[in-house]
PQR file of N, CA, C, O and H, with PARSE charges and radii, in Angstrom:
ATOM      1  N   MET A   1       0.818  -1.187   0.000 -0.4000 1.5000
ATOM      2  CA  MET A   1       0.000   0.000   0.000 -0.0000 2.0000
ATOM      3  C   MET A   1       0.864   1.255   0.000  0.5500 1.7000
ATOM      4  O   MET A   1       0.491   2.274  -0.582 -0.5500 1.4000
ATOM      5  N   ALA A   2       2.013   1.178   0.651 -0.4000 1.5000
ATOM      6  CA  ALA A   2       2.898   2.342   0.692 -0.0000 2.0000
ATOM      7  C   ALA A   2       3.355   2.719  -0.708  0.5500 1.7000
ATOM      8  O   ALA A   2       3.423   3.900  -1.050 -0.5500 1.4000
ATOM      9  H   ALA A   2       2.316   0.351   1.123  0.4000 1.0000
ATOM     10  N   MET A   3       3.667   1.717  -1.513 -0.4000 1.5000
ATOM     11  CA  MET A   3       4.125   2.002  -2.875 -0.0000 2.0000
ATOM     12  C   MET A   3       2.981   2.577  -3.712  0.5500 1.7000
ATOM     13  O   MET A   3       3.197   3.479  -4.521 -0.5500 1.4000
ATOM     14  H   MET A   3       3.612   0.758  -1.235  0.4000 1.0000
ATOM     15  N   THR A   4       1.778   2.064  -3.521 -0.4000 1.5000
ATOM     16  CA  THR A   4       0.614   2.624  -4.208 -0.0000 2.0000
ATOM     17  C   THR A   4       0.417   4.075  -3.792  0.5500 1.7000
ATOM     18  O   THR A   4      -0.020   4.910  -4.584 -0.5500 1.4000
ATOM     19  H   THR A   4       1.603   1.331  -2.864  0.4000 1.0000
ATOM     20  N   GLY A   5       0.745   4.358  -2.543 -0.4000 1.5000
ATOM     21  CA  GLY A   5       0.627   5.715  -2.017 -0.0000 2.0000
ATOM     22  C   GLY A   5       1.777   6.624  -2.418  0.5500 1.7000
ATOM     23  O   GLY A   5       1.805   7.794  -2.035 -0.5500 1.4000
ATOM     24  H   GLY A   5       1.100   3.679  -1.900  0.4000 1.0000
ATOM     25  N   GLY A   6       2.723   6.099  -3.184 -0.4000 1.5000
ATOM     26  CA  GLY A   6       3.798   6.940  -3.689 -0.0000 2.0000
ATOM     27  C   GLY A   6       5.143   6.791  -3.008  0.5500 1.7000
ATOM     28  O   GLY A   6       6.040   7.599  -3.250 -0.5500 1.4000
ATOM     29  H   GLY A   6       2.700   5.149  -3.495  0.4000 1.0000
ATOM     30  N   ALA A   7       5.314   5.774  -2.156 -0.4000 1.5000
ATOM     31  CA  ALA A   7       6.611   5.571  -1.498 -0.0000 2.0000
ATOM     32  C   ALA A   7       7.687   5.364  -2.558  0.5500 1.7000
ATOM     33  O   ALA A   7       7.526   4.569  -3.484 -0.5500 1.4000
ATOM     34  H   ALA A   7       4.585   5.117  -1.960  0.4000 1.0000
ATOM     35  N   LYS A   8       8.761   6.078  -2.404 -0.4000 1.5000
ATOM     36  CA  LYS A   8       9.866   6.030  -3.369 -0.0000 2.0000
ATOM     37  C   LYS A   8      10.960   5.082  -2.892  0.5500 1.7000
ATOM     38  O   LYS A   8      11.107   4.816  -1.699 -0.5500 1.4000
ATOM     39  H   LYS A   8       8.892   6.724  -1.652  0.4000 1.0000
ATOM     40  N   SER A   9      11.712   4.589  -3.850 -0.4000 1.5000
ATOM     41  CA  SER A   9      12.877   3.775  -3.542 -0.0000 2.0000
ATOM     42  C   SER A   9      13.846   4.609  -2.699  0.5500 1.7000
ATOM     43  O   SER A   9      14.023   5.800  -2.957 -0.5500 1.4000
ATOM     44  H   SER A   9      11.593   4.805  -4.819  0.4000 1.0000
ATOM     45  N   ASP A  10      14.457   4.007  -1.722 -0.4000 1.5000
ATOM     46  CA  ASP A  10      15.394   4.659  -0.790 -0.0000 2.0000
ATOM     47  C   ASP A  10      14.723   5.555   0.242  0.5500 1.7000
ATOM     48  O   ASP A  10      15.416   6.193   1.034 -0.5500 1.4000
ATOM     49  H   ASP A  10      14.314   3.040  -1.513  0.4000 1.0000
ATOM     50  N   ASP A  11      13.388   5.623   0.257 -0.4000 1.5000
ATOM     51  CA  ASP A  11      12.666   6.386   1.287 -0.0000 2.0000
ATOM     52  C   ASP A  11      12.442   5.468   2.480  0.5500 1.7000
ATOM     53  O   ASP A  11      11.561   4.609   2.446 -0.5500 1.4000
ATOM     54  H   ASP A  11      12.824   5.105  -0.386  0.4000 1.0000
ATOM     55  N   LEU A  12      13.220   5.639   3.515 -0.4000 1.5000
ATOM     56  CA  LEU A  12      13.119   4.788   4.697 -0.0000 2.0000
ATOM     57  C   LEU A  12      12.012   5.221   5.643  0.5500 1.7000
ATOM     58  O   LEU A  12      11.727   4.530   6.621 -0.5500 1.4000
ATOM     59  H   LEU A  12      13.936   6.337   3.543  0.4000 1.0000
ATOM     60  N   ARG A  13      11.390   6.350   5.364 -0.4000 1.5000
ATOM     61  CA  ARG A  13      10.324   6.860   6.238 -0.0000 2.0000
ATOM     62  C   ARG A  13       8.952   6.654   5.606  0.5500 1.7000
ATOM     63  O   ARG A  13       8.043   7.465   5.788 -0.5500 1.4000
ATOM     64  H   ARG A  13      11.621   6.911   4.570  0.4000 1.0000
ATOM     65  N   TRP A  14       8.817   5.570   4.869 -0.4000 1.5000
ATOM     66  CA  TRP A  14       7.585   5.267   4.164 -0.0000 2.0000
ATOM     67  C   TRP A  14       6.458   4.846   5.105  0.5500 1.7000
ATOM     68  O   TRP A  14       5.285   4.981   4.757 -0.5500 1.4000
ATOM     69  H   TRP A  14       9.555   4.911   4.722  0.4000 1.0000
ATOM     70  N   MET A  15       6.793   4.342   6.279 -0.4000 1.5000
ATOM     71  CA  MET A  15       5.763   3.896   7.221 -0.0000 2.0000
ATOM     72  C   MET A  15       5.427   4.977   8.241  0.5500 1.7000
ATOM     73  O   MET A  15       4.257   5.249   8.512 -0.5500 1.4000
ATOM     74  H   MET A  15       7.746   4.232   6.561  0.4000 1.0000
ATOM     75  N   GLU A  16       6.456   5.582   8.796 -0.4000 1.5000
ATOM     76  CA  GLU A  16       6.282   6.657   9.770 -0.0000 2.0000
ATOM     77  C   GLU A  16       7.176   7.820   9.357  0.5500 1.7000
ATOM     78  O   GLU A  16       8.382   7.644   9.185 -0.5500 1.4000
ATOM     79  H   GLU A  16       7.406   5.361   8.576  0.4000 1.0000
ATOM     80  N   PRO A  17       6.596   9.007   9.195 -0.5600 1.5000
ATOM     81  CA  PRO A  17       7.394  10.139   8.712  0.2800 2.0000
ATOM     82  C   PRO A  17       8.525  10.568   9.656  0.5500 1.7000
ATOM     83  O   PRO A  17       9.484  11.200   9.213 -0.5500 1.4000
ATOM     84  N   GLU A  18       8.428  10.240  10.932 -0.4000 1.5000
ATOM     85  CA  GLU A  18       9.441  10.680  11.897 -0.0000 2.0000
ATOM     86  C   GLU A  18      10.521   9.639  12.164  0.5500 1.7000
ATOM     87  O   GLU A  18      11.451   9.904  12.926 -0.5500 1.4000
ATOM     88  H   GLU A  18       7.649   9.727  11.292  0.4000 1.0000
ATOM     89  N   GLN A  19      10.417   8.456  11.551 -0.4000 1.5000
ATOM     90  CA  GLN A  19      11.353   7.382  11.906 -0.0000 2.0000
ATOM     91  C   GLN A  19      11.613   6.477  10.700  0.5500 1.7000
ATOM     92  O   GLN A  19      10.683   6.085   9.996 -0.5500 1.4000
ATOM     93  H   GLN A  19       9.661   8.241  10.933  0.4000 1.0000
ATOM     94  N   ASP A  20      12.891   6.150  10.471 -0.4000 1.5000
ATOM     95  CA  ASP A  20      13.247   5.198   9.424 -0.0000 2.0000
ATOM     96  C   ASP A  20      12.659   3.829   9.767  0.5500 1.7000
ATOM     97  O   ASP A  20      12.619   3.440  10.934 -0.5500 1.4000
ATOM     98  H   ASP A  20      13.647   6.469  11.043  0.4000 1.0000
ATOM     99  N   PHE A  21      12.208   3.107   8.752 -0.4000 1.5000
ATOM    100  CA  PHE A  21      11.725   1.751   8.966 -0.0000 2.0000
ATOM    101  C   PHE A  21      12.927   0.823   9.043  0.5500 1.7000
ATOM    102  O   PHE A  21      13.818   0.888   8.196 -0.5500 1.4000
ATOM    103  H   PHE A  21      12.241   3.423   7.804  0.4000 1.0000
ATOM    104  N   THR A  22      12.957  -0.043  10.056 -0.4000 1.5000
ATOM    105  CA  THR A  22      14.011  -1.042  10.186 -0.0000 2.0000
ATOM    106  C   THR A  22      13.395  -2.397  10.501  0.5500 1.7000
ATOM    107  O   THR A  22      12.354  -2.497  11.150 -0.5500 1.4000
ATOM    108  H   THR A  22      12.233  -0.096  10.744  0.4000 1.0000
ATOM    109  N   TRP A  23      14.064  -3.424  10.025 -0.4000 1.5000
ATOM    110  CA  TRP A  23      13.699  -4.810  10.309 -0.0000 2.0000
ATOM    111  C   TRP A  23      14.752  -5.350  11.256  0.5500 1.7000
ATOM    112  O   TRP A  23      15.941  -5.097  11.062 -0.5500 1.4000
ATOM    113  H   TRP A  23      14.910  -3.343   9.498  0.4000 1.0000
ATOM    114  N   ILE A  24      14.342  -6.084  12.272 -0.4000 1.5000
ATOM    115  CA  ILE A  24      15.300  -6.673  13.202 -0.0000 2.0000
ATOM    116  C   ILE A  24      15.702  -8.037  12.652  0.5500 1.7000
ATOM    117  O   ILE A  24      14.857  -8.913  12.472 -0.5500 1.4000
ATOM    118  H   ILE A  24      13.376  -6.289  12.429  0.4000 1.0000
ATOM    119  N   THR A  25      16.987  -8.213  12.387 -0.4000 1.5000
ATOM    120  CA  THR A  25      17.496  -9.459  11.811 -0.0000 2.0000
ATOM    121  C   THR A  25      17.693 -10.521  12.895  0.5500 1.7000
ATOM    122  O   THR A  25      17.516 -10.246  14.082 -0.5500 1.4000
ATOM    123  H   THR A  25      17.674  -7.501  12.533  0.4000 1.0000
ATOM    124  N   ALA A  26      18.056 -11.722  12.480 -0.4000 1.5000
ATOM    125  CA  ALA A  26      18.247 -12.836  13.410 -0.0000 2.0000
ATOM    126  C   ALA A  26      19.311 -12.534  14.461  0.5500 1.7000
ATOM    127  O   ALA A  26      19.238 -13.040  15.581 -0.5500 1.4000
ATOM    128  H   ALA A  26      18.200 -11.945  11.516  0.4000 1.0000
ATOM    129  N   ASP A  27      20.303 -11.710  14.104 -0.4000 1.5000
ATOM    130  CA  ASP A  27      21.355 -11.383  15.080 -0.0000 2.0000
ATOM    131  C   ASP A  27      21.075 -10.053  15.793  0.5500 1.7000
ATOM    132  O   ASP A  27      21.976  -9.466  16.393 -0.5500 1.4000
ATOM    133  H   ASP A  27      20.362 -11.300  13.194  0.4000 1.0000
ATOM    134  N   ASN A  28      19.839  -9.587  15.725 -0.4000 1.5000
ATOM    135  CA  ASN A  28      19.364  -8.364  16.395 -0.0000 2.0000
ATOM    136  C   ASN A  28      19.907  -7.075  15.801  0.5500 1.7000
ATOM    137  O   ASN A  28      19.827  -6.018  16.426 -0.5500 1.4000
ATOM    138  H   ASN A  28      19.107 -10.064  15.238  0.4000 1.0000
ATOM    139  N   THR A  29      20.454  -7.158  14.604 -0.4000 1.5000
ATOM    140  CA  THR A  29      20.880  -5.957  13.893 -0.0000 2.0000
ATOM    141  C   THR A  29      19.648  -5.281  13.307  0.5500 1.7000
ATOM    142  O   THR A  29      18.724  -5.955  12.851 -0.5500 1.4000
ATOM    143  H   THR A  29      20.518  -8.017  14.096  0.4000 1.0000
ATOM    144  N   LEU A  30      19.632  -3.960  13.318 -0.4000 1.5000
ATOM    145  CA  LEU A  30      18.533  -3.233  12.687 -0.0000 2.0000
ATOM    146  C   LEU A  30      18.896  -2.970  11.234  0.5500 1.7000
ATOM    147  O   LEU A  30      19.894  -2.308  10.948 -0.5500 1.4000
ATOM    148  H   LEU A  30      20.383  -3.412  13.688  0.4000 1.0000
ATOM    149  N   MET A  31      18.088  -3.486  10.320 -0.4000 1.5000
ATOM    150  CA  MET A  31      18.324  -3.368   8.886 -0.0000 2.0000
ATOM    151  C   MET A  31      17.317  -2.378   8.297  0.5500 1.7000
ATOM    152  O   MET A  31      16.124  -2.677   8.237 -0.5500 1.4000
ATOM    153  H   MET A  31      17.278  -4.023  10.552  0.4000 1.0000
ATOM    154  N   PRO A  32      17.782  -1.203   7.860 -0.5600 1.5000
ATOM    155  CA  PRO A  32      16.866  -0.241   7.246  0.2800 2.0000
ATOM    156  C   PRO A  32      16.321  -0.799   5.926  0.5500 1.7000
ATOM    157  O   PRO A  32      17.065  -1.379   5.136 -0.5500 1.4000
ATOM    158  N   MET A  33      15.018  -0.618   5.697 -0.4000 1.5000
ATOM    159  CA  MET A  33      14.396  -1.112   4.470 -0.0000 2.0000
ATOM    160  C   MET A  33      13.359  -0.117   3.960  0.5500 1.7000
ATOM    161  O   MET A  33      12.513   0.375   4.706 -0.5500 1.4000
ATOM    162  H   MET A  33      14.413  -0.147   6.339  0.4000 1.0000
ATOM    163  N   ASP A  34      13.457   0.158   2.668 -0.4000 1.5000
ATOM    164  CA  ASP A  34      12.407   0.969   2.052 -0.0000 2.0000
ATOM    165  C   ASP A  34      11.244   0.047   1.674  0.5500 1.7000
ATOM    166  O   ASP A  34      11.359  -1.173   1.794 -0.5500 1.4000
ATOM    167  H   ASP A  34      14.145  -0.242   2.062  0.4000 1.0000
ATOM    168  N   ALA A  35      10.141   0.614   1.225 -0.4000 1.5000
ATOM    169  CA  ALA A  35       8.943  -0.170   0.906 -0.0000 2.0000
ATOM    170  C   ALA A  35       9.217  -1.178  -0.205  0.5500 1.7000
ATOM    171  O   ALA A  35       8.688  -2.290  -0.174 -0.5500 1.4000
ATOM    172  H   ALA A  35      10.048   1.604   1.127  0.4000 1.0000
ATOM    173  N   HIS A  36      10.025  -0.808  -1.174 -0.4000 1.5000
ATOM    174  CA  HIS A  36      10.340  -1.703  -2.286 -0.0000 2.0000
ATOM    175  C   HIS A  36      11.119  -2.923  -1.796  0.5500 1.7000
ATOM    176  O   HIS A  36      10.892  -4.036  -2.271 -0.5500 1.4000
ATOM    177  H   HIS A  36      10.454   0.095  -1.199  0.4000 1.0000
ATOM    178  N   THR A  37      12.028  -2.720  -0.855 -0.4000 1.5000
ATOM    179  CA  THR A  37      12.810  -3.824  -0.296 -0.0000 2.0000
ATOM    180  C   THR A  37      11.923  -4.735   0.533  0.5500 1.7000
ATOM    181  O   THR A  37      12.049  -5.957   0.462 -0.5500 1.4000
ATOM    182  H   THR A  37      12.212  -1.816  -0.469  0.4000 1.0000
ATOM    183  N   ILE A  38      11.023  -4.152   1.321 -0.4000 1.5000
ATOM    184  CA  ILE A  38      10.093  -4.963   2.119 -0.0000 2.0000
ATOM    185  C   ILE A  38       9.212  -5.814   1.218  0.5500 1.7000
ATOM    186  O   ILE A  38       8.953  -6.976   1.529 -0.5500 1.4000
ATOM    187  H   ILE A  38      10.920  -3.159   1.379  0.4000 1.0000
ATOM    188  N   LEU A  39       8.747  -5.254   0.103 -0.4000 1.5000
ATOM    189  CA  LEU A  39       7.923  -6.030  -0.827 -0.0000 2.0000
ATOM    190  C   LEU A  39       8.724  -7.207  -1.391  0.5500 1.7000
ATOM    191  O   LEU A  39       8.208  -8.323  -1.467 -0.5500 1.4000
ATOM    192  H   LEU A  39       8.958  -4.310  -0.150  0.4000 1.0000
ATOM    193  N   ALA A  40       9.959  -6.973  -1.782 -0.4000 1.5000
ATOM    194  CA  ALA A  40      10.809  -8.051  -2.298 -0.0000 2.0000
ATOM    195  C   ALA A  40      11.064  -9.103  -1.219  0.5500 1.7000
ATOM    196  O   ALA A  40      11.045 -10.302  -1.496 -0.5500 1.4000
ATOM    197  H   ALA A  40      10.378  -6.068  -1.720  0.4000 1.0000
ATOM    198  N   PHE A  41      11.299  -8.651  -0.004 -0.4000 1.5000
ATOM    199  CA  PHE A  41      11.533  -9.539   1.131 -0.0000 2.0000
ATOM    200  C   PHE A  41      10.298 -10.403   1.390  0.5500 1.7000
ATOM    201  O   PHE A  41      10.413 -11.619   1.543 -0.5500 1.4000
ATOM    202  H   PHE A  41      11.314  -7.677   0.221  0.4000 1.0000
ATOM    203  N   ALA A  42       9.134  -9.786   1.438 -0.4000 1.5000
ATOM    204  CA  ALA A  42       7.886 -10.513   1.689 -0.0000 2.0000
ATOM    205  C   ALA A  42       7.587 -11.503   0.566  0.5500 1.7000
ATOM    206  O   ALA A  42       7.094 -12.602   0.821 -0.5500 1.4000
ATOM    207  H   ALA A  42       9.041  -8.799   1.314  0.4000 1.0000
ATOM    208  N   THR A  43       7.880 -11.124  -0.662 -0.4000 1.5000
ATOM    209  CA  THR A  43       7.672 -12.014  -1.796 -0.0000 2.0000
ATOM    210  C   THR A  43       8.566 -13.247  -1.684  0.5500 1.7000
ATOM    211  O   THR A  43       8.122 -14.366  -1.940 -0.5500 1.4000
ATOM    212  H   THR A  43       8.281 -10.232  -0.870  0.4000 1.0000
ATOM    213  N   ALA A  44       9.824 -13.039  -1.303 -0.4000 1.5000
ATOM    214  CA  ALA A  44      10.761 -14.155  -1.125 -0.0000 2.0000
ATOM    215  C   ALA A  44      10.325 -15.063   0.026  0.5500 1.7000
ATOM    216  O   ALA A  44      10.414 -16.286  -0.080 -0.5500 1.4000
ATOM    217  H   ALA A  44      10.185 -12.130  -1.095  0.4000 1.0000
ATOM    218  N   VAL A  45       9.857 -14.473   1.118 -0.4000 1.5000
ATOM    219  CA  VAL A  45       9.382 -15.266   2.261 -0.0000 2.0000
ATOM    220  C   VAL A  45       8.181 -16.105   1.847  0.5500 1.7000
ATOM    221  O   VAL A  45       8.104 -17.284   2.195 -0.5500 1.4000
ATOM    222  H   VAL A  45       9.784 -13.480   1.205  0.4000 1.0000
ATOM    223  N   ALA A  46       7.249 -15.521   1.117 -0.4000 1.5000
ATOM    224  CA  ALA A  46       6.063 -16.255   0.667 -0.0000 2.0000
ATOM    225  C   ALA A  46       6.445 -17.408  -0.252  0.5500 1.7000
ATOM    226  O   ALA A  46       5.886 -18.500  -0.144 -0.5500 1.4000
ATOM    227  H   ALA A  46       7.311 -14.563   0.835  0.4000 1.0000
ATOM    228  N   ALA A  47       7.387 -17.175  -1.149 -0.4000 1.5000
ATOM    229  CA  ALA A  47       7.826 -18.231  -2.068 -0.0000 2.0000
ATOM    230  C   ALA A  47       8.497 -19.376  -1.308  0.5500 1.7000
ATOM    231  O   ALA A  47       8.249 -20.546  -1.598 -0.5500 1.4000
ATOM    232  H   ALA A  47       7.841 -16.289  -1.237  0.4000 1.0000
ATOM    233  N   ARG A  48       9.336 -19.041  -0.348 -0.4000 1.5000
ATOM    234  CA  ARG A  48      10.028 -20.081   0.436 -0.0000 2.0000
ATOM    235  C   ARG A  48       9.035 -20.852   1.301  0.5500 1.7000
ATOM    236  O   ARG A  48       9.137 -22.072   1.423 -0.5500 1.4000
ATOM    237  H   ARG A  48       9.538 -18.090  -0.112  0.4000 1.0000
ATOM    238  N   THR A  49       8.083 -20.153   1.898 -0.4000 1.5000
ATOM    239  CA  THR A  49       7.059 -20.809   2.713 -0.0000 2.0000
ATOM    240  C   THR A  49       6.263 -21.791   1.863  0.5500 1.7000
ATOM    241  O   THR A  49       6.013 -22.922   2.281 -0.5500 1.4000
ATOM    242  H   THR A  49       8.000 -19.162   1.800  0.4000 1.0000
ATOM    243  N   ARG A  50       5.870 -21.360   0.680 -0.4000 1.5000
ATOM    244  CA  ARG A  50       5.116 -22.235  -0.226 -0.0000 2.0000
ATOM    245  C   ARG A  50       5.943 -23.465  -0.594  0.5500 1.7000
ATOM    246  O   ARG A  50       5.426 -24.582  -0.600 -0.5500 1.4000
ATOM    247  H   ARG A  50       6.073 -20.441   0.341  0.4000 1.0000
ATOM    248  N   ALA A  51       7.213 -23.267  -0.897 -0.4000 1.5000
ATOM    249  CA  ALA A  51       8.083 -24.394  -1.257 -0.0000 2.0000
ATOM    250  C   ALA A  51       8.202 -25.394  -0.096  0.5500 1.7000
ATOM    251  O   ALA A  51       8.193 -26.605  -0.317 -0.5500 1.4000
ATOM    252  H   ALA A  51       7.633 -22.359  -0.892  0.4000 1.0000
ATOM    253  N   LEU A  52       8.311 -24.891   1.126 -0.4000 1.5000
ATOM    254  CA  LEU A  52       8.417 -25.769   2.290 -0.0000 2.0000
ATOM    255  C   LEU A  52       7.127 -26.546   2.534  0.5500 1.7000
ATOM    256  O   LEU A  52       7.160 -27.733   2.860 -0.5500 1.4000
ATOM    257  H   LEU A  52       8.318 -23.907   1.305  0.4000 1.0000
ATOM    258  N   VAL A  53       6.000 -25.873   2.374 -0.4000 1.5000
ATOM    259  CA  VAL A  53       4.705 -26.542   2.557 -0.0000 2.0000
ATOM    260  C   VAL A  53       4.544 -27.658   1.516  0.5500 1.7000
ATOM    261  O   VAL A  53       4.116 -28.763   1.848 -0.5500 1.4000
ATOM    262  H   VAL A  53       5.973 -24.909   2.109  0.4000 1.0000
ATOM    263  N   LEU A  54       4.885 -27.363   0.267 -0.4000 1.5000
ATOM    264  CA  LEU A  54       4.771 -28.374  -0.787 -0.0000 2.0000
ATOM    265  C   LEU A  54       5.751 -29.534  -0.572  0.5500 1.7000
ATOM    266  O   LEU A  54       5.415 -30.686  -0.845 -0.5500 1.4000
ATOM    267  H   LEU A  54       5.233 -26.465  -0.002  0.4000 1.0000
ATOM    268  N   ALA A  55       6.955 -29.235  -0.087 -0.4000 1.5000
ATOM    269  CA  ALA A  55       7.925 -30.294   0.212 -0.0000 2.0000
ATOM    270  C   ALA A  55       7.392 -31.191   1.332  0.5500 1.7000
ATOM    271  O   ALA A  55       7.512 -32.415   1.266 -0.5500 1.4000
ATOM    272  H   ALA A  55       7.228 -28.299   0.135  0.4000 1.0000
ATOM    273  N   GLY A  56       6.814 -30.583   2.340 -0.4000 1.5000
ATOM    274  CA  GLY A  56       6.209 -31.355   3.429 -0.0000 2.0000
ATOM    275  C   GLY A  56       5.073 -32.237   2.929  0.5500 1.7000
ATOM    276  O   GLY A  56       4.928 -33.384   3.352 -0.5500 1.4000
ATOM    277  H   GLY A  56       6.717 -29.590   2.393  0.4000 1.0000
ATOM    278  N   ARG A  57       4.273 -31.688   2.024 -0.4000 1.5000
ATOM    279  CA  ARG A  57       3.170 -32.460   1.448 -0.0000 2.0000
ATOM    280  C   ARG A  57       3.693 -33.672   0.673  0.5500 1.7000
ATOM    281  O   ARG A  57       3.141 -34.768   0.771 -0.5500 1.4000
ATOM    282  H   ARG A  57       4.391 -30.756   1.681  0.4000 1.0000
ATOM    283  N   ARG A  58       4.776 -33.460  -0.104 -0.4000 1.5000
ATOM    284  CA  ARG A  58       5.374 -34.575  -0.849 -0.0000 2.0000
ATOM    285  C   ARG A  58       5.857 -35.677   0.107  0.5500 1.7000
ATOM    286  O   ARG A  58       5.677 -36.866  -0.158 -0.5500 1.4000
ATOM    287  H   ARG A  58       5.225 -32.570  -0.184  0.4000 1.0000
ATOM    288  N   LEU A  59       6.468 -35.262   1.216 -0.4000 1.5000
ATOM    289  CA  LEU A  59       6.916 -36.253   2.202 -0.0000 2.0000
ATOM    290  C   LEU A  59       5.730 -37.013   2.795  0.5500 1.7000
ATOM    291  O   LEU A  59       5.784 -38.234   2.942 -0.5500 1.4000
ATOM    292  H   LEU A  59       6.614 -34.297   1.432  0.4000 1.0000
ATOM    293  N   LYS A  60       4.667 -36.296   3.135 -0.4000 1.5000
ATOM    294  CA  LYS A  60       3.486 -36.940   3.706 -0.0000 2.0000
ATOM    295  C   LYS A  60       2.831 -37.906   2.727  0.5500 1.7000
ATOM    296  O   LYS A  60       2.246 -38.911   3.132 -0.5500 1.4000
ATOM    297  H   LYS A  60       4.623 -35.304   3.015  0.4000 1.0000
ATOM    298  N   ASP A  61       2.932 -37.600   1.445 -0.4000 1.5000
ATOM    299  CA  ASP A  61       2.314 -38.445   0.423 -0.0000 2.0000
ATOM    300  C   ASP A  61       3.117 -39.706   0.113  0.5500 1.7000
ATOM    301  O   ASP A  61       2.622 -40.597  -0.577 -0.5500 1.4000
ATOM    302  H   ASP A  61       3.407 -36.784   1.116  0.4000 1.0000
ATOM    303  N   MET A  62       4.341 -39.792   0.611 -0.4000 1.5000
ATOM    304  CA  MET A  62       5.155 -40.979   0.370 -0.0000 2.0000
ATOM    305  C   MET A  62       4.577 -42.160   1.142  0.5500 1.7000
ATOM    306  O   MET A  62       3.974 -41.999   2.202 -0.5500 1.4000
ATOM    307  H   MET A  62       4.743 -39.068   1.171  0.4000 1.0000
ATOM    308  N   GLU A  63       4.777 -43.353   0.581 -0.4000 1.5000
ATOM    309  CA  GLU A  63       4.298 -44.558   1.254 -0.0000 2.0000
ATOM    310  C   GLU A  63       4.915 -44.677   2.651  0.5500 1.7000
ATOM    311  O   GLU A  63       4.245 -45.032   3.621 -0.5500 1.4000
ATOM    312  H   GLU A  63       5.267 -43.484  -0.281  0.4000 1.0000
ATOM    313  N   ALA A  64       6.203 -44.371   2.721 -0.4000 1.5000
ATOM    314  CA  ALA A  64       6.896 -44.343   4.014 -0.0000 2.0000
ATOM    315  C   ALA A  64       7.769 -43.088   4.041  0.5500 1.7000
ATOM    316  O   ALA A  64       8.546 -42.847   3.118 -0.5500 1.4000
ATOM    317  H   ALA A  64       6.747 -44.083   1.933  0.4000 1.0000
ATOM    318  N   VAL A  65       7.638 -42.302   5.091 -0.4000 1.5000
ATOM    319  CA  VAL A  65       8.461 -41.100   5.224 -0.0000 2.0000
ATOM    320  C   VAL A  65       9.903 -41.540   5.453  0.5500 1.7000
ATOM    321  O   VAL A  65      10.157 -42.373   6.323 -0.5500 1.4000
ATOM    322  H   VAL A  65       7.006 -42.497   5.841  0.4000 1.0000
ATOM    323  N   PRO A  66      10.851 -40.996   4.690 -0.5600 1.5000
ATOM    324  CA  PRO A  66      12.250 -41.403   4.849  0.2800 2.0000
ATOM    325  C   PRO A  66      12.773 -41.095   6.258  0.5500 1.7000
ATOM    326  O   PRO A  66      12.370 -40.112   6.880 -0.5500 1.4000
ATOM    327  N   CYS A  67      13.662 -41.940   6.742 -0.4000 1.5000
ATOM    328  CA  CYS A  67      14.253 -41.729   8.073 -0.0000 2.0000
ATOM    329  C   CYS A  67      15.020 -40.412   8.150  0.5500 1.7000
ATOM    330  O   CYS A  67      15.122 -39.803   9.215 -0.5500 1.4000
ATOM    331  H   CYS A  67      13.989 -42.739   6.236  0.4000 1.0000
ATOM    332  N   ASP A  68      15.558 -39.982   7.012 -0.4000 1.5000
ATOM    333  CA  ASP A  68      16.337 -38.739   6.985 -0.0000 2.0000
ATOM    334  C   ASP A  68      15.496 -37.550   6.490  0.5500 1.7000
ATOM    335  O   ASP A  68      16.007 -36.661   5.808 -0.5500 1.4000
ATOM    336  H   ASP A  68      15.475 -40.477   6.147  0.4000 1.0000
ATOM    337  N   TYR A  69      14.217 -37.547   6.838 -0.4000 1.5000
ATOM    338  CA  TYR A  69      13.312 -36.502   6.352 -0.0000 2.0000
ATOM    339  C   TYR A  69      13.745 -35.084   6.728  0.5500 1.7000
ATOM    340  O   TYR A  69      13.294 -34.115   6.116 -0.5500 1.4000
ATOM    341  H   TYR A  69      13.802 -38.269   7.392  0.4000 1.0000
ATOM    342  N   THR A  70      14.605 -34.961   7.718 -0.4000 1.5000
ATOM    343  CA  THR A  70      15.091 -33.623   8.093 -0.0000 2.0000
ATOM    344  C   THR A  70      16.257 -33.162   7.227  0.5500 1.7000
ATOM    345  O   THR A  70      16.688 -32.013   7.323 -0.5500 1.4000
ATOM    346  H   THR A  70      14.971 -35.748   8.215  0.4000 1.0000
ATOM    347  N   SER A  71      16.762 -34.044   6.392 -0.4000 1.5000
ATOM    348  CA  SER A  71      17.878 -33.694   5.511 -0.0000 2.0000
ATOM    349  C   SER A  71      17.455 -32.609   4.526  0.5500 1.7000
ATOM    350  O   SER A  71      16.329 -32.603   4.030 -0.5500 1.4000
ATOM    351  H   SER A  71      16.412 -34.977   6.314  0.4000 1.0000
ATOM    352  N   ASP A  72      18.370 -31.705   4.257 -0.4000 1.5000
ATOM    353  CA  ASP A  72      18.093 -30.610   3.329 -0.0000 2.0000
ATOM    354  C   ASP A  72      17.629 -31.100   1.956  0.5500 1.7000
ATOM    355  O   ASP A  72      16.889 -30.400   1.265 -0.5500 1.4000
ATOM    356  H   ASP A  72      19.285 -31.710   4.660  0.4000 1.0000
ATOM    357  N   LYS A  73      18.058 -32.290   1.562 -0.4000 1.5000
ATOM    358  CA  LYS A  73      17.693 -32.773   0.217 -0.0000 2.0000
ATOM    359  C   LYS A  73      16.187 -32.897   0.026  0.5500 1.7000
ATOM    360  O   LYS A  73      15.711 -32.836  -1.107 -0.5500 1.4000
ATOM    361  H   LYS A  73      18.660 -32.859   2.124  0.4000 1.0000
ATOM    362  N   TRP A  74      15.433 -33.068   1.093 -0.4000 1.5000
ATOM    363  CA  TRP A  74      13.968 -33.184   0.983 -0.0000 2.0000
ATOM    364  C   TRP A  74      13.284 -31.817   0.994  0.5500 1.7000
ATOM    365  O   TRP A  74      12.096 -31.724   0.685 -0.5500 1.4000
ATOM    366  H   TRP A  74      15.820 -33.117   2.014  0.4000 1.0000
ATOM    367  N   TRP A  75      13.996 -30.783   1.336 -0.4000 1.5000
ATOM    368  CA  TRP A  75      13.381 -29.467   1.538 -0.0000 2.0000
ATOM    369  C   TRP A  75      13.847 -28.418   0.521  0.5500 1.7000
ATOM    370  O   TRP A  75      13.655 -27.221   0.734 -0.5500 1.4000
ATOM    371  H   TRP A  75      14.961 -30.859   1.587  0.4000 1.0000
ATOM    372  N   GLN A  76      14.444 -28.855  -0.555 -0.4000 1.5000
ATOM    373  CA  GLN A  76      14.949 -27.920  -1.589 -0.0000 2.0000
ATOM    374  C   GLN A  76      13.828 -27.289  -2.346  0.5500 1.7000
ATOM    375  O   GLN A  76      14.067 -26.483  -3.245 -0.5500 1.4000
ATOM    376  H   GLN A  76      14.600 -29.827  -0.728  0.4000 1.0000
TER
END
């Protein structure tokens, strides 16, 4: 919605005019993100989530779930 409202690339104050938008990373670093970056980030998260759900479904559909089902090879 921010981009529809005119948020520009490199505008870190797209959410709140008085404060740059930041995302807290896994190591607690604050990562500044403009609206365009957040959209790309959310799109990537949605794609990865979908891939994981479908991989899980494939495992469930197997006659026998492999003993190494936690191996990365099943979750690509």
